[in-house]
N, C-alpha and C positions, 0 to 999 in steps of 0.2 A: 637329881634324877629328872626333876621337872624341866630344868634348864636344858638338859641334853635332848629331851623330846622336842622342846621348842626349837632348838637349833636344827634338828632333823627336819622338822616341818618347814622351816625357812628355806633349807636347801632344796627340798622337794618343790616348794612354791617357785623358787627361782628357776629351777629346771623347767617347770611347766610354762613359766613366762617366756623363757628362752625358746622353748619348742614352739610356742604360739607365734613368736616373732618370726622364726624361720618359716613357719607355715604361711604366715601373712605375706612375707616377702615373696615367696613362691607364687602365692595366689595373685599378688599384684602384678607380677611379670606376666602371668597367664592372662589376666584381665586386659593388660595393655595390648597384647597380641590380638586378643579377641576384639578389642575396640577398634584397632586399625582395620581389621577385616570388616567390622561392622560399618565403618565409615565408607569403605568402598561399596559395600552392599547397598547401603542407603542411597549413596550417590548414583549408582547405576539404576537402582529401582526408581528413583525420582525421574531420571532421564527417560526411562521406559514409559512411565506414567504420562510424561509430557507428549511423547510420540502417540500415545493412546488417547490424547485429548482429555485426560482425567486431571484437570488442572487443580482442583481442590486437593486431591490426594497428593499430587506432585508438590504442591505448596507445603503440605504437612511434612513430607519426606525431606525436602530441602531444609526446612526449619529444624528438623531433627538432627541433620548432619552438620549444619553450619557452625554450631558452637564448638564441636570437636575440630573442625577444619580451622577455625579461627584460633583455637588454642595452639594447635601444632604449627600451622603456617609452613609446613614442610613443602606443600605443593600449592604455591600461590595461584597458579592457573586454575586448579580445581576449585579453590575458594571463590575466585572471581567468576568462573563459569557457573557455579552454583548460585551466586548472587544474581547474575544476569538472568538465569533461567527462572529463579524465584520471582524476579521482577516481571518476567513475561507471563508466568503462571497467574500472578496477581492481576495483571492488566487484562488477561483473557477473561477474568471474572468481574471486570469492571472496577477493580480496586486500584485506581490510578494513583491516588496519593501514596498508598503503601508501595506501589511499584516504584515510584520516584525515590522513596527512601532507600529501597534495596539496591537500586541501580547506581546511586550516587557514588559509592566507593569505586565502582567499575569505571565510571566516567573519569574520576580523578586518576585512577590507575592508567587508563589509556592516554590521558592528556600528558602525563609525565613520562611515559615509556614509549620507546620505539617498538612497533608491532613486530612480533616474531611469528614463526610458523604456527605455534600453538594459539597465539592470540587471534589468529584469523577466524578461529571457530567462535570466539567471543563476538567478533564483528558480524558474523552470520546471525547470531541470536539477537544482537543489538539491532540489526536490520529488520528483523521480525517485530521487535519491540517498537521501532519507528513506525512501521506500518500499522500496528495496533493503536498507537496514540493518534495517528493521523485519521484512522477510521472512527475513533471515538470523538474526534473534534467536529461535532455536528455544527453545520452552519447556523448562525444566530444564537447558539447556546452561550451561556454565561462564561463558560471556561474554554471557549473555542480558541482564543488567541493564546492562552496559556499552554494548551495542549499542542498547538501548532509550533510554538517556540521550543517546546520540549522535543517534539519530533524533529525539528530542524537541528537541534543540538546532537541528537542521535545520528542523523544522516551525515552531519559534518564529521563525526568521529569515524564513520565508515569511509575510510580515506578516499576511495574512488568516487563515492557519492553516486546517488541515483539522480541523473539530470532531470528526468521527467518528474520525479517526485519533488525535487527541489523547486522546479518551476511551479508546481501546484502549491507548495507550501508558501513560497514568496508571493504568489498571486493572491492566495487566500489571506495572507497577512496584510497585503495591500488593501483588500476589500474590508477587512476589520478596521483598518485605520481610516478608510474613506467614510465608513459608518460613524466613526468617532470624530470626523472632521479634523483629523490630524494630518494636515497637508504634507508636512515635512517628512514624517515617518512613512506615509503612503507613497511619496515620491521615491524614497530610498528602496522600498520593497518592490515598487514597479520597475525601477531601474535594474534591480537584481534579476527579476523574472525575465525582463526583455533581453538582458545580456546573455542569459542562459539559453533563451529561445533562438536568438539570432547569432550567437557567438560561433567561433570556429569549432568549438567542441559540441555543437548542438546535436541532440539525439531526439528521435521521435517527434519530428517537427510538427506533424499534424496534431498530435495529442497536446503538445505544448501550446500550440496556437489556441486550442479550445480553452485551456486553463487561463492563458493570458487574457483572452477576450472576455472572460467573465468579469474582468475589471471594468470593461465598457458597460456591461449589464449593471454592475454595482453603481457606477456613476449615474446612469439613467434612473435607477431605482431611488437614488438619493436626491433626485431632482437636479443634479449637476449636469445638465444637457450640453453646455458648452465644453466642459471638461471631457464629456463622453465623446463628442464629435472630434475634438483635438486628439484625443487618445487614439481613436479609430483611424484617423488620417495618418498618424505617425506609424501605426502598425502597417497600413497599406504601403506607405513609402518605404519602410524597411523590408517589406516582402518583395518589392520589385526585382531586386537582383536574383531572386530564386526562381522567378517565373517569367523572365524576359518581358517585362512591361505589362503583363496581364494579371497583376496581383489582386485586383478587386474580387475576382470570382472566388479565389481560394479563401480570402479573408471573410467574404460574406457567407460562404459555405460553412466555415468554422464558427462564425458568429451565430448562424442558425443553430448549430449544435450547442453553443454556449447557452443561448436562450432556452433551448429544449431542456438542458440540465436544470435550469431554474424553474421549469414547468410553465414558462411563458410561451404558449403555443402560437399565439397570433404573431408575436415578434419573430419567432422561429420560422414560421411560414414566410413572413415578409423577406427575411434575408436569404432563405433558400431560393425563393422566387427571383430575387435580384441576381444571385449567383448563376442560376440557370439561364436567365435572360442574357447575361454577358457571355456565357459559354456558347449559347446558340449564335450570338452575333459574331463571335470570334471563330466559329466553326471548330470548337474544341473537340478533343478526342471523345469517342463514344463511351469509353469506360468511365471517364470522370463524370460525364453528363448522366450516365445511367445511375451512378452511385448517388449523385445529388437528387435525382428523381426518386430514388428509393427512400432517401431520408425525408424528402418532402412528402412522400406518400404516407409515411409513418406519422408525420405531423398532422396531415389532413385527417388521417384515421382517428387520431387523438381528439381532433376538433369535431369529429362526428360527420365529416363529409366523406362518406364511403364511395360515392360516385367518382370523386376526384382522385381518391387514393387508388381505386381500382384502375382508373385510366392511366395514371402515372406509372404504376407497376407494369402494366401491359406495354406502355410506350418504352420503358427501359429494356424490356425483353426484345422488343422489335428493333431498336437501334443496335443492340448487341448482335442480334441474329443476322443483321445486314453486314456486319463488319468482322465478326469473330468466327472462328472455326466451331464446328458442332461440339467438339469436346473441350471448349474453352472453359476454364475455371470461372471466369466472370459471367458467362452465360449460365453456367450451373448455379452460381450464387443468386442471379436474378430470378431464375425459375423457382429456386428454393424459397426465396423471399416472398414471391407471389403465393406459393403454396402455403406458407406459414400464415400469410394474411388471410387466405381463404379459410383456413382452419379456424382462425380467430373469429371469422364471420359465420362459422358453423356451416360452411358450404363444403362439406366433407368429400363429396364425390368429385367436385372440381379440384379440390386440394390433392386428392389421390392421383388424379390424372396429371397434374402439373409436377407432382413428385416423381411420377414415372418418367415424364419427359426429361426432367433433370438427370435422373439416373441413366437414361438412355445415352446421354452425351458422355457421361463418365465411363460407361461400358466401352465406348469407342476408344477412350484414352487408356483404360485398363481392361483389356479383353478378359473374359472369364476363362 
């Protein structure tokens, strides 16, 4: 009797176990579907948080979704895209070491693969990451060269490359090596920067010149005046074909801007004055002279010589008024520049009058 009851209990228990297994199998399938939906939800939510500049929240969302993406690997692009965006989110918060760790698999992926249509979106994010590393590479900081080289690596992966950014990176790497007195490495970086500036694929020549000429500033600051002079002469010589023999004025103008970027106002004024003197001697066009006058005025303003600054800004307006039409964009810019200067000097009534004169010229161009 007892044995019969025990057998009945065993059968019931077995049925219960079987029922539980069937139920768990059903639940597992349901959870799997739910998880796949959750992956997409977290992925899209993280991308929206990036667009909203909520980088800490985006970082958290990407970290939630990445383990599931890594396990499935059904969508390699989505995994790589998440890693790239996670790296960007970290960099936006100043977590550069962590950003490097997250982006490394993406770098390896791009190095071994030919870029497809989907991958082009990765390159857009990588381009943003390059800009972020470049902006964090503060001059004279301990990690400047490391961050510049990382930015260089990102830029080179963006197949077209940003020529202006590359010139800046190579020029700044040259400066880092000038400071370290590594002549060979400095020369290699200088050559790369110059080739990009004067090569057949040159872009944004004016901005590139300012970046390259910061090397001259670095040589002088390091007390290497002979090297600075030789470098400057080589730049002048290479600029000749682009300006029909009158290359000094453009080089000196950009050199003034290079010194201004370093905050060396006296040297900035010196080279702007040199450029202006050559332009006057050559009878160069009014637009170029006016622009140099405006930059020189800003330098004199920074030096505290408001009389000279005011005089230069007025002179730039006068030479343009004699050569340009009333609705000229260049004349408008010169008047706006003077109005802005007057506002900084708290001469608000005069600033308002010059703003009105600038607008009068534009109204002729675009009638109300």
